[in-house]
Structures are given as C-alpha cells and as structure tokens.
Backbone as a ProteinNet text record, in pm:
[ID]
protein_1_A
[PRIMARY]
MSKLELPGKLLLVGCGKMGGALLRGWLAQGVAGSDVFVIDPAPKGLDDVVARGVTVYTHYDDIPDGLGPALVLLAVKPQFMDEALEHLEMMAQPGTTFLSIAAGKPVEYFKKSLGMQVHVVRAMPNTPAAVGRGMSVIYRDPAVPANILDLCGQLLAAVGEIAWIEDEALMHQVTAVSGGGPAYTFLLIEALAEAGRVAGLPADLAMRLARATICGSGELARQSPESAADLRQAVMSPKGTTEQAIAVLTAPDGIQPLMNRAIAAATHRSRELAG
[TERTIARY]
-8538.7	-8605.9	-8507.9	-8499.3	-8432.7	-8483	-8391.9	-8428.1	-8547.4	-8644.3	-8751.9	-8729.7	-8764.4	-8742.7	-8865	-8880.4	-9006.7	-8983.7	-9102.9	-9079	-9071.3	-9095.2	-9120	-9168.9	-9232.8	-9263	-9396.6	-9412.4	-9532.5	-9593.4	-9717.5	-9796.4	-9901.4	-9875.7	-9958.3	-10047.3	-10178.5	-10320.9	-10362.6	-10326.3	-10378.1	-10250.7	-10212.6	-10101.7	-10128.2	-10226.5	-10271.6	-10188.5	-10274.5	-10179.6	-10115.6	-10236.1	-10201.6	-10112.9	-10153.1	-10027.9	-9924.9	-9902	-9777.2	-9688.8	-9770.1	-9694.4	-9644.4	-9728.3	-9689.2	-9563.1	-9556.6	-9467.8	-9318	-9333	-9203.5	-9151.4	-9229.7	-9198.2	-9116.9	-9165.1	-9106	-8969.7	-8967.8	-8831.4	-8747.2	-8780.2	-8698.1	-8647.6	-8715	-8673.1	-8605.1	-8560.7	-8461	-8522.3	-8659.2	-8726.7	-8658.6	-8625.1	-8550.7	-8671.1	-8668.6	-8772.9	-8797.6	-8693.6	-8732.7	-8826.2	-8849.3	-8937.5	-9064.9	-9112.6	-9235.2	-9293.2	-9422.8	-9503.4	-9620.8	-9637.9	-9775.2	-9863.4	-9997.7	-10100.3	-10176.8	-10199.5	-10285.9	-10307.9	-10455.4	-10474.8	-10457.1	-10392.9	-10365.6	-10239.5	-10140.5	-10029.6	-9979.6	-9958.6	-9875.3	-9788.2	-9678.7	-9572.9	-9509.2	-9482	-9403.5	-9269.7	-9225.4	-9078.6	-8978.6	-8967	-8885.8	-8875.8	-8992.3	-9001.4	-8965.8	-8999.1	-8969.9	-8811.6	-8747	-8612.4	-8528.3	-8602.9	-8543.3	-8601.4	-8638.6	-8640.8	-8812.6	-8892.1	-9022.1	-9098.2	-9183.3	-9265.4	-9398.7	-9439.7	-9563.3	-9664	-9768	-9857.6	-9974.8	-10048.2	-10161.7	-10298.8	-10281.2	-10378.3	-10349.9	-10471.7	-10442.3	-10397.5	-10446.8	-10384.5	-10249.2	-10182.8	-10026.6	-9946	-10009.6	-9951.8	-9897.8	-9779.3	-9737.5	-9800.9	-9852.1	-9898	-9804.2	-9666.7	-9577.3	-9533.7	-9633.9	-9574.9	-9571.6	-9675.5	-9669	-9625.2	-9696.9	-9664.6	-9709.6	-9609.8	-9648.2	-9728.8	-9741	-9845.4	-9884.9	-10021.9	-10086.4	-10156.5	-10121.5	-10179.3	-10253.8	-10407	-10509.2	-10544.4	-10497.8	-10517.8	-10607.1	-10714.4	-10799.9	-10939.9	-11012.2	-11122.5	-11225.6	-11303.7	-11395.3	-11496.2	-11510.1	-11626	-11557.9	-11430.2	-11353.7	-11313.7	-11320.8	-11283.3	-11322.3	-11457.7	-11520.6	-11446.4	-11405.9	-11348.2	-11231.5	-11161.1	-11004.4	-10986.9	-11075.7	-11078.9	-11112.4	-11189	-11234.3	-11084.4	-11011.1	-10885.2	-10767.3	-10783.2	-10691.7	-10715.3	-10824.5	-10850.9	-10750.2	-10657.5	-10587.8	-10450.8	-10455.8	-10342.7	-10377.3	-10496.9	-10526.6	-10507.2	-10366.7	-10306.9	-10290.8	-10290.3	-10270.7	-10129.1	-10159.4	-10058.7	-10015.6	-10097.5	-10069.6	-10131.9	-10101.4	-10167.8	-10191.8	-10335.8	-10408.3	-10405.3	-10346.7	-10352.1	-10447.9	-10568.4	-10660	-10637.7	-10629.5	-10643.3	-10783.7	-10887.3	-11004.4	-11118.6	-11159.8	-11256.6	-11387.9	-11453.6	-11573	-11582.9	-11472	-11476	-11399.7	-11487.4	-11439	-11363.6	-11298.8	-11231.3	-11327.7	-11431.4	-11534.4	-11581.5	-11573.9	-11596	-11476.2	-11343.7	-11244.5	-11243.3	-11280.9	-11269.2	-11365.5	-11471.5	-11597.3	-11530.9	-11457.4	-11416.2	-11285.5	-11206.3	-11078.2	-11065.5	-11144.1	-11152.4	-11080.3	-11100.4	-11040.5	-10893.3	-10847.2	-10703	-10600.7	-10653.2	-10565.2	-10564.7	-10469.2	-10450.6	-10503.3	-10597.8	-10642.1	-10616.4	-10557.2	-10531.1	-10590.4	-10648.1	-10724.8	-10659.9	-10642.8	-10572.4	-10656.1	-10635.1	-10654.5	-10561.8	-10493	-10398.7	-10463.4	-10384.4	-10422.9	-10335.8	-10366.2	-10279.3	-10153.6	-10153.4	-9991.1	-9886.9	-9934	-9833.8	-9742.4	-9806.5	-9729.2	-9584.9	-9594.4	-9474.8	-9416.6	-9442.7	-9380.8	-9431.6	-9562	-9628.5	-9765.8	-9792.4	-9926	-9965.9	-10093.4	-10139	-10212.7	-10183.2	-10238.1	-10282.1	-10410.7	-10467.8	-10480.5	-10450.6	-10440.4	-10537.7	-10624.6	-10695.2	-10642.8	-10598.4	-10530.5	-10611.6	-10647	-10726.1	-10671	-10732.2	-10654.7	-10643.6	-10695.6	-10705.7	-10560.9	-10507.1	-10376.9	-10252	-10160.2	-10039.2	-9958.5	-9888.6	-9831.4	-9713.5	-9647.1	-9542.2	-9613.7	-9720.6	-9794.5	-9843.3	-9895	-9943.3	-9809.7	-9711.9	-9590.5	-9528.6	-9541.4	-9503.4	-9584.4	-9713.7	-9814.4	-9772.8	-9742.1	-9717.7	-9579.6	-9502.8	-9366.2	-9384.5	-9475.4	-9478.2	-9584.6	-9673.6	-9735.6	-9665.9	-9580.3	-9490.1	-9371.6	-9361.3	-9250.8	-9293.4	-9426.4	-9488.6	-9554.9	-9513.6	-9584.5	-9607.1	-9688.1	-9715.1	-9836.2	-9829.3	-9945.1	-9997.6	-10120	-10198.3	-10268.3	-10321.6	-10375.7	-10514.6	-10611.4	-10746.7	-10785.3	-10863.1	-10886.8	-11017.5	-11092.3	-11232.8	-11242.9	-11281.1	-11290.6	-11392.5	-11484.4	-11628.9	-11566.5	-11462.2	-11415.9	-11340.5	-11326.8	-11257.8	-11349	-11481.5	-11586	-11540.1	-11527.1	-11477.7	-11351.3	-11255	-11124.9	-11141.1	-11209.2	-11205.2	-11266.6	-11355.3	-11428.4	-11329.1	-11261.9	-11159.2	-11020.9	-10944.7	-10812.8	-10812.2	-10883	-10903.7	-10953	-11046	-11086.6	-11035.3	-10978.9	-10904.6	-10843.4	-10750.2	-10678	-10757.6	-10873.7	-10973.7	-11031.8	-11072.4	-11118.4	-11000.8	-10875.6	-10784.4	-10755.9	-10762.5	-10748.3	-10866.9	-10982	-11102.2	-11084.9	-11024.9	-11000.4	-10906.2	-10819.3	-10704.6	-10788.7	-10877.7	-10965.6	-11040.4	-11104.2	-11194.3	-11129.6	-11006.5	-10939.5	-10884.1	-10844	-10788.9	-10901.4	-11009.3	-11129.4	-11174.6	-11174.2	-11221.8	-11118.5	-10993.9	-10890	-10897.1	-10967.1	-10983.9	-11109.5	-11212.2	-11311.2	-11294.2	-11218.4	-11159.1	-11097.1	-11035.7	-10954	-10825.4	-10778	-10657.6	-10651	-10534.8	-10518.1	-10532.7	-10597.6	-10621.8	-10493.3	-10403.2	-10278.2	-10209.5	-10209.1	-10156.1	-10236.4	-10360.3	-10461.9	-10433.1	-10420.7	-10382.2	-10255.6	-10154	-10038.5	-10018.7	-10092	-10095.4	-10164.9	-10269.5	-10356.9	-10286.9	-10222.2	-10148.6	-10013.2	-9944.7	-9846.3	-9877	-9996.8	-10064.2	-10090.2	-10168.1	-10218.5	-10101.4	-10009.3	-9894.7	-9821.8	-9800.8	-9685.8	-9772.1	-9892	-9971.9	-9978.4	-9984.6	-9986.4	-9844.9	-9726.6	-9621.9	-9573.7	-9624.2	-9620.2	-9706.7	-9825.6	-9882.7	-9817.3	-9763.2	-9710.4	-9563.3	-9489.6	-9370	-9406	-9506.8	-9510.2	-9585	-9538.1	-9606.2	-9767.6	-9759.7	-9890.4	-9996.8	-10133.5	-10241.7	-10278.6	-10383.2	-10436.9	-10505.7	-10583.9	-10625.5	-10525.3	-10424	-10323.1	-10263.9	-10237.6	-10178.8	-10260.9	-10382.2	-10479.2	-10478.5	-10494.2	-10491.7	-10374.7	-10247.7	-10125	-10115.4	-10219.6	-10232.6	-10310	-10400	-10497.6	-10445.2	-10473.3	-10466.2	-10614.3	-10603.3	-10732	-10811	-10933	-10993.2	-10908.2	-10826.6	-10760.3	-10844.7	-10784.4	-10830.4	-10858.9	-10775.7	-10792.9	-10913.4	-10936.2	-11035.4	-11154.4	-11181.2	-11292.8	-11325.3	-11239.2	-11264.1	-11299.1	-11226.1	-11251.4	-11403.8	-11430.8	-11563.2	-11683	-11646.9	-11748.7	-11735.5	-11627.3	-11588.7	-11632.2	-11639.7	-11695.2	-11851.8	-11901.9	-12050.5	-12120.5	-12233.9	-12333.3	-12345.6	-12340.5	-12366.8	-12226.8	-12107.4	-11991.4	-11923.2	-11797.2	-11731.2	-11762.3	-11763.5	-11781.9	-11902.2	-12022.1	-12128.7	-12128	-12069.9	-12064.9	-11978.4	-11868.4	-11775.5	-11819.8	-11895.1	-11964	-12060.8	-12146.5	-12203.9	-12150.2	-12038.3	-11951.8	-11889.7	-11867.2	-11797	-11905.9	-12021.8	-12142.9	-12171.3	-12181.7	-12213.9	-12116.1	-11978	-11878.9	-11884.8	-11913.4	-11908.5	-12025.4	-12154.2	-12262.9	-12234.3	-12164	-12130.4	-12066.1	-11943.9	-11857.7	-11925.6	-12030	-12102.2	-12207.9	-12230.1	-12316.6	-12234.5	-12100.5	-12006.6	-11979.8	-11996.7	-11972.4	-12065.5	-12198.5	-12312.9	-12379.1
20575.2	20689.1	20781.7	20908	21020.6	21034.4	21077.9	21124.5	21215.7	21179.6	21256.2	21372.7	21500.5	21598.1	21685.5	21723.5	21798	21953.4	22023.1	22170.5	22197.7	22139.7	22171.5	22066.5	22095.8	21968.6	21892.6	21778.7	21698.5	21641.5	21661.6	21612.6	21481.1	21367.6	21246.5	21228.6	21239.7	21244.5	21083.1	21000.4	20869.6	20778.9	20678.4	20600.6	20448.7	20417.6	20263.1	20214.2	20109.4	20028.9	20119.5	20194.6	20275.1	20385.9	20456.3	20562.7	20531.3	20411.9	20344.6	20321.5	20249.6	20213.1	20319.2	20436.6	20581.7	20615.7	20633.8	20685.5	20614.7	20479.5	20388	20420	20434.2	20473.3	20569.8	20686.4	20822.3	20817.1	20743.3	20736.3	20664.8	20560.8	20483.2	20557.1	20657.2	20762	20857.9	20860.5	20965.1	21080.1	21074.8	21199.7	21185.8	21304.1	21292	21290.8	21176.3	21173.6	21287	21365.3	21485.8	21584.1	21568.5	21662.9	21590.4	21481.7	21408.4	21407.8	21435.6	21438.5	21334.9	21271.6	21198.7	21215.9	21214.3	21215.5	21077.3	21005.1	20880.2	20841.6	20849.2	20801.7	20694	20574.9	20455.5	20401.7	20466.3	20428	20269.5	20198.6	20061.8	20033.7	19969.1	19928.3	20043	20135.5	20261.5	20287.2	20193.7	20201.8	20235.5	20162.5	20189.3	20325	20394.7	20493.5	20623.1	20605.6	20699.7	20682.1	20579.8	20552.3	20631.5	20661	20744.9	20884.8	20947.3	21077.7	21129.1	21032.6	21093.4	21117.7	21207.8	21263.2	21220	21143.5	21090.2	21147.6	21183	21254.8	21150.6	21153.2	21064.9	21149.3	21287.8	21375.2	21506.2	21542.9	21670.2	21790.1	21768.4	21899.5	21892.5	21778	21763.4	21834.3	21868.7	21938.1	22088.5	22115.3	22252.4	22350.8	22468.6	22556.8	22616.9	22609.2	22660.8	22542.8	22435.2	22331.5	22381.4	22429.8	22473.2	22386.9	22263.3	22176.7	22246	22209.5	22252.8	22150.6	22039	21947.3	21853.5	21832.3	21747.4	21643.2	21516.3	21396	21342.7	21311.9	21275.2	21143	21067.6	20911.1	20840.3	20914.5	20876.7	20825.8	20735.1	20645.8	20781.1	20765.5	20874.5	20921.7	20810.4	20856.9	20922.8	20932	21032	21160.1	21198.1	21292.3	21432.6	21413.8	21562.8	21589	21499.9	21529.5	21579.4	21505.4	21542.8	21687.7	21727.3	21872.5	21964.9	21940	22022.6	22074.2	21978.3	21996.6	22057.1	22025.7	22068.1	22231.4	22294.6	22395.6	22509.5	22512.4	22603.2	22590.2	22488	22450	22511.3	22556.4	22566.2	22730	22723.9	22860	22869	22984.9	23002.3	22921.2	22837.7	22777.1	22637.4	22600.5	22491.1	22368.8	22248.1	22155.6	22042.5	21991.4	21894.7	21758.7	21655.1	21552.7	21445.8	21431.6	21325.6	21193	21081.7	20948.6	20873.9	20968.6	20901	20877.6	20763.9	20720.8	20819	20842.4	20919.1	21052.2	21119.7	21264.7	21343.7	21435	21513.1	21629.1	21680.4	21828.7	21931.8	21937.6	22049.9	22028.9	21894.1	21875.9	21948.8	21918.4	21973.6	22123.3	22176.4	22319.5	22389.5	22324.5	22386.9	22394.7	22284	22274.6	22365.7	22369	22431.7	22555	22606.9	22722.8	22731.5	22808.2	22831.5	22853.9	22904.1	22949.6	22817.9	22702.6	22581.1	22510.2	22435	22340.2	22217.5	22146.2	22037.9	21919.4	21811.7	21714.1	21578.7	21508.9	21389.6	21270.6	21148.3	21042.4	20918.1	20804.9	20686.6	20563	20542.5	20435.2	20307.6	20187.1	20081.9	19991.2	19894.8	19843.8	19755.8	19711.1	19684	19782.9	19889.3	20013.3	19953.8	19877.6	19808.1	19748.4	19689.5	19611.8	19711.3	19823.8	19906.1	19873.6	19809.9	19764.9	19812.6	19938.1	20011.7	20057.7	20090.2	20157.7	20281.9	20393.2	20524.7	20615.7	20638.5	20726.2	20875.5	20982.9	21102.1	21198.2	21273.9	21378.2	21500.7	21541.6	21643.4	21774.4	21821.7	21942.7	22062.6	22131.7	22238	22356.7	22345.5	22467.1	22477.3	22352.5	22330.6	22328	22406.8	22436.4	22310.6	22322.2	22204.2	22155	22210.5	22162.8	22112.1	22136.8	22089.9	21950.3	21942.8	21790.7	21715.9	21761.9	21691.2	21639.7	21725.3	21658.7	21543.2	21576.7	21469.1	21344.1	21344.7	21241.5	21174.7	21248.1	21188.3	21111.5	21159.6	21082.4	20976.4	20963.2	20831.9	20729.3	20779.6	20700.4	20632.4	20688.4	20618.7	20486.6	20437.7	20329.1	20243.1	20280.5	20206.7	20275.2	20259.3	20311.2	20426.3	20520.5	20634.8	20668.4	20687.8	20730.7	20863.7	20948.9	21061.5	21039.3	21123	21159.7	21284.9	21347	21463.8	21494.3	21392.3	21407.1	21335.1	21430.6	21385.5	21283.2	21298.2	21202.3	21058	21028.7	20892.8	20844.3	20908.9	20858.4	20738.9	20754.3	20650	20517.5	20503.4	20382.4	20347.1	20432.7	20419.1	20335.8	20396.5	20336.6	20175	20180.8	20041.7	19947.3	19971.5	19888.5	19867.2	19978.5	19957.5	19971.1	20043.4	20064.4	19957.8	19885.3	19762.4	19627.1	19634.1	19534.8	19438.1	19479.2	19391.8	19280	19328.2	19236.4	19157.1	19180	19099.2	18971.5	19032.3	18922.7	18831	18886.6	18805.9	18693.6	18744.2	18645.2	18533.9	18573.8	18483.9	18382.3	18421.6	18317.9	18222.8	18283.8	18188.8	18088.1	18149.7	18055.5	17949.9	17977.9	17900.7	17770.2	17812.9	17727.5	17636.3	17694.7	17609.7	17519.9	17563.2	17476.9	17346.7	17391.7	17266.5	17182.3	17226.3	17138.9	17043	17121.6	17038.5	16925.2	16972.7	16873.9	16759.9	16759.3	16650.1	16693.2	16813.9	16843.6	16866.6	16855.9	16882.5	17052.2	17088.1	17233.9	17329.9	17283.5	17353.6	17353.8	17250.5	17257	17327.4	17332.8	17387.3	17542.8	17597.1	17747.4	17760.5	17674.8	17723.8	17738.5	17655.1	17633.3	17778.7	17805.6	17896.7	18062.3	18080.4	18197	18208.2	18101.7	18105.2	18136.6	18075.3	18113.9	18225.2	18290.2	18413.1	18514.2	18508.7	18609.3	18608.6	18474.7	18453	18498.7	18478.3	18521.4	18673.1	18736.9	18877.2	18944.6	18869.8	18920.2	18899.7	18787	18763	18879.7	18881.8	18983.9	19115.3	19163	19308.2	19313.8	19189.1	19212	19180.3	19117.8	19064.9	19203.1	19212.4	19298.2	19263.5	19115.3	19079.6	19106.3	19105.7	19146.3	19027.3	19040.7	18944.5	18822	18868.1	18780.3	18684.2	18726.1	18662.2	18557.9	18627	18542.1	18411.6	18449.5	18337.2	18236.8	18271.2	18171.7	18093.4	18165.4	18073	17968.6	17955.8	17859.5	17748	17775.9	17679.4	17610	17466.1	17378.4	17330.3	17306	17295.7	17164.2	17182.9	17063.9	17014.9	17088.5	17058.4	17097.4	17059.9	17091.5	17239.9	17333.8	17472.8	17510	17484.4	17522.2	17470	17382.9	17319.3	17425.8	17467.9	17556.9	17689.7	17734.7	17881.8	17884.1	17770	17775.1	17789.4	17741.7	17755.8	17910.3	17965.9	18099.2	18204.5	18175.2	18257.5	18264.7	18154.4	18140	18279.4	18268.7	18386.4	18431.2	18330.7	18340.9	18351.1	18354.3	18349.5	18449.3	18478.2	18573.4	18723.3	18740.8	18883.3	18957.3	18883.1	18959.3	18970.6	18879.9	18888.1	18998.6	18998.7	19130.2	19258.4	19276.4	19387.2	19442.5	19332.3	19395.8	19427	19362	19415.9	19515.6	19566.3	19694.6	19813.9	19777	19872.1	19898.8	19788.9	19818.5	19897.3	19872.2	19945.3	20110.9	20097.4	20246.6	20330.7	20254.9	20318.8	20366.3	20280.4	20315.7	20431.4	20426	20563	20688.1	20686.6	20808.7	20838.5	20744.2	20743.9	20819.2	20794.6	20842.3	21007.4	21042.5	21157.1	21253.4	21198.1	21280.6	21345.1
2521.8	2569	2629.2	2605.8	2687.6	2810.1	2902.2	3038.3	3028.8	3140	3153.2	3244.2	3196.1	3289.4	3321.2	3429.7	3487.4	3464.1	3442.9	3443	3588.5	3697.9	3832.7	3914.3	4017.6	4116.8	4053.8	4087.9	4045.4	4155.1	4159.4	4273.3	4213.5	4272.3	4239.7	4333.3	4294.4	4382.1	4361.4	4442.4	4440.2	4407.6	4476.5	4445.9	4473.7	4410.9	4381.2	4277.3	4223.5	4128.6	4011	3939.8	3820.2	3856.9	3979.7	4028.3	4042.3	4126.7	4140.5	4021.8	3935	3806.7	3741.3	3738.1	3666.5	3743.1	3879.3	3972.1	3937.6	3939.9	3914.5	3776.7	3685.7	3563.4	3530.9	3596.8	3599.7	3648.5	3788.2	3849	3764.7	3688.2	3578.8	3486.5	3446.4	3339	3382.6	3496	3548.6	3629.5	3644.9	3702.4	3868.6	3905.3	4051.8	4164.3	4254.5	4358.7	4443.9	4454.7	4531.5	4468.5	4341.7	4273.6	4246.7	4333.2	4315.9	4456.6	4457.3	4589.4	4582.8	4663.2	4658.1	4765.2	4739	4853.4	4832.3	4934.1	4925.2	5060.4	5101	5239.5	5298.2	5226.2	5267.6	5175.4	5175.8	5101.2	5134.4	5033.4	5051.2	4952.1	5001.3	4921.6	4868	4922	4852	4925.2	5004.3	5085.2	4950.6	4852	4747.8	4702.8	4681.5	4608.5	4717.1	4849.5	4945.6	4976.3	4951.1	4948.3	4852.2	4727.9	4632.3	4628.9	4753.2	4784.6	4753.8	4718.6	4707.7	4834.2	4851	4975.8	4984.8	5061	5058.8	5178	5145.6	5236.9	5252.5	5375.1	5403.4	5409.6	5430.4	5445.9	5357.2	5315.5	5224	5289.5	5424.7	5516.6	5541	5505.4	5533.9	5418.1	5311	5194	5219.1	5222.1	5253.9	5166.6	5209.2	5122.6	5013.7	5029.3	4928.8	4833.7	4820.8	4737.3	4583.1	4544.7	4417.8	4302.6	4285.2	4181.9	4023	3938.2	3806.8	3734.1	3789.7	3731.3	3851.3	3830.8	3939.9	3868.3	3898.5	3833.9	3900.5	3854.1	3917.5	3905.1	3977.9	3994.8	4091.9	4120.8	4213.2	4133.6	4209.2	4130.2	4115.8	4012.2	3973.8	4095.5	4182.2	4297.7	4377.2	4389.7	4496.1	4434.5	4320.9	4266.3	4309.7	4338.6	4390	4519.5	4598.3	4743.1	4707.7	4610	4588.3	4540.8	4455.3	4388.8	4499.8	4581.9	4686.2	4761.4	4765.9	4855.8	4763.5	4633.8	4556.2	4473	4527.6	4454.6	4469.6	4596.8	4603.9	4528.9	4468.2	4363.2	4244.7	4193.7	4048.2	4029.6	4000.3	3996.1	3829.3	3780.9	3610.1	3586.4	3478.3	3410.1	3494.4	3585.2	3670	3566.6	3538	3477.7	3557.5	3527.3	3596.6	3483.7	3509.9	3401	3486.9	3424.3	3480.9	3414.6	3495.9	3426.3	3479.5	3528.2	3570.5	3470.4	3479.6	3374.4	3388.4	3261.5	3282.2	3295.6	3347.6	3388.5	3264.8	3212	3096.9	3140.5	3054.7	3061.2	3134.6	3093.7	3153.6	3270.9	3332.3	3465.9	3559	3520.5	3590.7	3588.8	3453.2	3440.8	3528.3	3556.8	3647.9	3798.7	3838	3956.2	3995.5	3877.7	3916.6	3837.9	3771.3	3693.3	3566.3	3474.1	3331.6	3327.6	3420.6	3437.3	3426.9	3468.1	3460.2	3313.4	3286.4	3172.9	3233.1	3157.2	3197.5	3069.2	3103.9	3009.8	3058.7	2971.5	2996.7	2925.7	3000.1	2946.4	2998.4	2937.1	2977	2975	3071.7	3057.6	3092.6	3122.2	3157.9	3241.6	3308.2	3413.3	3360.9	3256.3	3200.6	3229.2	3263.3	3271.1	3381.9	3462.5	3602.5	3559.3	3412.4	3374	3283	3230.5	3128.1	2991.7	3000.5	2873	2855.1	2937.4	2908	2785.9	2775.3	2651.8	2693.6	2650.4	2719.7	2590.6	2592.4	2505.3	2549.6	2487.9	2554.6	2463.9	2517.5	2450.5	2401.5	2284.7	2228.2	2232.8	2348.2	2369.8	2286.3	2201.3	2119.7	2225.6	2346.5	2434.5	2505.3	2518.5	2589.4	2509	2558	2498.5	2435.3	2331.6	2264.1	2368.2	2440.5	2510.8	2643.7	2681.6	2803.1	2763.1	2643	2573.7	2557.4	2516	2490.9	2622.6	2734	2870.1	2916.2	2904.7	2954.3	2869.5	2744.4	2666.8	2695.6	2749.8	2792.5	2939.9	3007.2	3129.1	3134.6	3035.2	3004.9	2913.6	2810.5	2738.5	2833.1	2976.7	3041.8	3093.2	3059.1	3087.7	2990.7	2886.8	2756.4	2623.1	2556.1	2431.6	2466.3	2359.7	2375.7	2247.1	2238.6	2121.5	2154.6	2050.1	2071.9	2016	2058.7	1979.6	2001	1889.7	1877.8	1918.1	1933.1	1978.2	2117.2	2216.2	2364.9	2379.7	2298.8	2316.9	2287	2225.6	2182.7	2314.1	2424.4	2539.3	2601	2584.6	2630	2567.4	2426.5	2372.9	2404.8	2425.2	2463.7	2605.1	2683.6	2820.4	2836.5	2753.2	2721.6	2670.9	2563.8	2490.7	2552.1	2570.2	2630.4	2780.2	2839.3	2969.6	3051.8	2995.3	3056.2	2974.3	2899.2	2810.5	2880.8	2960.1	3056	3112.2	3169.9	3233.5	3146.9	3029.2	2944.4	2896.7	2894.7	2861	2979	3109.1	3213.1	3227.8	3196.7	3182.1	3091.9	2963.6	2882.2	2917.2	2983	3056.5	3139.4	3212.1	3315.3	3245	3125	3050.4	2971.3	2917.5	2849.7	2933.6	3069.3	3157.6	3196.2	3245.3	3279.8	3179.5	3048.5	2951	2931.1	2953.6	2946.9	3062	3181.6	3289.7	3275.1	3212.2	3174.5	3091	2970.5	2893.9	2964.8	3067.9	3132.3	3168	3157.3	3208.1	3340.8	3419.2	3565.3	3553.1	3673.7	3672.4	3685.6	3744.5	3742.1	3626.5	3541.2	3414.8	3298.3	3326.9	3224.1	3246.1	3364.1	3392.8	3342.4	3361.1	3319.4	3162.9	3095.2	2963.8	2915.5	2980.6	2927.2	2939.1	3071.9	3090.5	2979.6	2969.7	2855.6	2725.8	2684.3	2569	2520.3	2619.8	2607.2	2590	2681.8	2685	2577.5	2544.3	2417.9	2287.5	2273	2161.2	2159.2	2273.6	2287.8	2234.7	2287.5	2247.5	2104.1	2044.4	1898.7	1836.3	1873.5	1791.6	1788.8	1909.3	1901.2	1817.9	1826.8	1733.5	1596.7	1542.4	1413	1331.9	1183.7	1119.5	1044.1	1076.3	1019.8	1102.8	1032.9	1102.1	1201.5	1299.5	1389.2	1303.7	1210.7	1123.3	1064.6	1009.6	932.4	1032.9	1148.5	1270.2	1299.5	1310	1333.7	1225.1	1112.3	991.1	1013.4	1050.3	1044.7	1141.6	1258	1342.2	1276.6	1184.1	1157.5	1023.4	1043.9	938.8	868.1	744.4	694.5	748.3	814.7	857.9	989.4	1060.5	1187.1	1291.4	1409.1	1536.2	1559.2	1530	1581.9	1480	1361.7	1249	1328.8	1368.4	1433.5	1568.7	1634.4	1760.1	1720.4	1604.4	1567.5	1503.9	1440.7	1392	1486	1615.3	1730.1	1773.9	1799.8	1845.1	1736.2	1607	1519.7	1455.2	1529.1	1484.3	1520.5	1459.3	1494.7	1639.7	1715.5	1862.6	1941.2	1868.9	1908.5	1988.7	1975.6	2059.3	2004.7	1884.9	1835.6	1902.5	1868.9	1927.7	2080.5	2145.4	2265.1	2333.1	2238.2	2269.2	2250.4	2138	2098.1	2201	2261.1	2395.5	2488.2	2511.4	2650.4	2617.9	2515.6	2488.1	2497	2436.6	2429.1	2595.4	2665.7	2804.9	2883.7	2858.8	2920.9	2885.9	2733.7	2696	2751.1	2767.2	2806	2971.5	3030.5	3195.7	3178.2	3092	3089.9	3070.8	2986	2938.6	3084.8	3141.8	3263	3366.4	3388.1	3482	3460.1	3321.5	3289.3	3325.5	3349.6	3411.1	3298
[MASK]
+++++++++++++++++++++++++++++++++++++++++++++++++++++++++++++++++++++++++++++++++++++++++++++++++++++++++++++++++++++++++++++++++++++++++++++++++++++++++++++++++++++++++++++++++++++++++++++++++++++++++++++++++++++++++++++++++++++++++++++++++++++++++++++++++++++++++++++++++++

C-alpha cells in the first residue's frame, strides 16, 4: 500500500480497541503523528502513539478552538454519541468530513445533529483490525464526493480489507455478520475447546488445539481460491470421523438455523439502535 496522506488534521474521537487499532494502522502507513489528535476521557496504552507526535486530550474543552480538522472519525459507543456530537458541533464546518464507525447510527442521525453542510460517511469495521486483518464495510453515499469516499476507504484499508455497499439499510446485516462476527468465532473456539475437554482432553491442550485449528483454518480459507464448502469437503473422508461430526452440525437443529437466529437477533438490535 502506498503512503497514506491526509488532506489536513484528523481528530479521532474515542481511542479504545477499535480507535486505537485504526490509529496505529494510519501511523504504520505513513501518517504523521503531528496531524492526528485524539479525544478520549480515559486513554490507556497510548504512550507509543504519543511518542510519535499524536496529541491526546481527555476533555472536549481541552481541544483548541483553532484545531479545524479536515476529518473527524467517530469511534465512541452508540450510547455516548449524543454527548460527543454536542461537543463537536463547533467543528461542523462546510467541507468537514465526519466518518462514523458506530453501530446503528444512520447518516441522517448525524446530519440532524451536525447540519447538512458536512460530509458524513458511515462504516463498520471489526476488531481484527487490531492485527491488520480487519473487515470494514463502507456505505457509498451518493451525496459524498468521490475523493472523500476514497480517503475514508484508504483510512480503513490501512487495517484490513474494505467493501462497499450502495444501500445504507444493509448496514444492519453487516453489523450482525462482520461487526459481531469475531465474537461468534471466539465463541466457537471456546465451544470446540470445551467439547474437547468433555471428551477427555486436558483443558489447556483442548484450548490450544481449538485456537490453532480455528486460526489456521481461517488463514487457509483466506488464501485458498476454493469455496468454504469445498474446503470442508476436503477434510472429510467417506464414513470417517469428520463426516460423523458434520452430520450432527448440519442436522435440522444444527448450526445453520442457530446462526440464522443469532444474525436475525443482532440485525434486529441494530435497527432498534437506529431508532
């Protein structure tokens, strides 16, 4: 990837796991620390970025009046967004871009708070961004200039893959599938390890096997041109042990209907958060 260049100063609002992952991704791609400012009421583990010139504020009142960021990235939790926007209204100048990664908050919500004069871009990354393997989906709002969308795409591509959607309403399903997907994967690791323990393995060995197997299989799926179904079939031998396990997992009461219900529940909650 070529060096990432900003059109001006960038203000990161919220520097938790996701905000911190993005920030370190930008710095790794050549963004000057002196161009990045962070506001977080309880910053933790940011000594490394401060050493690279990033300025960290703990109170909104600490932000100087003349900061004038070209882009504000909103990485606070949805329940804290109203408060954040109240403090950021002064930055809602014509041409300023607000990039939100908050679940359930549509573009219209930000426009009502900040005004129609700002550009609002909505995206949903996920936590593997912390290791440069994130998946971010961005809503391609036709009201936002192409160069602004391109910049937002570059910022998110600094920590993994990106994809675009034309229909903002699909962001609910995106949130359910890839936004929450890492948690489902970690739960699978837990469940596989526990099943191994119940079957008689020592708990520490069962967890080691489960973690290595899930992580290795994910990397194989990423690198292979074969479909997930083909990769699964390649593990199975006729009337073998894996076939017996897959028969249980693909039964009418198996993993697919359970996953369908889980994604439906997360999608429903995302719509509730949208109001």
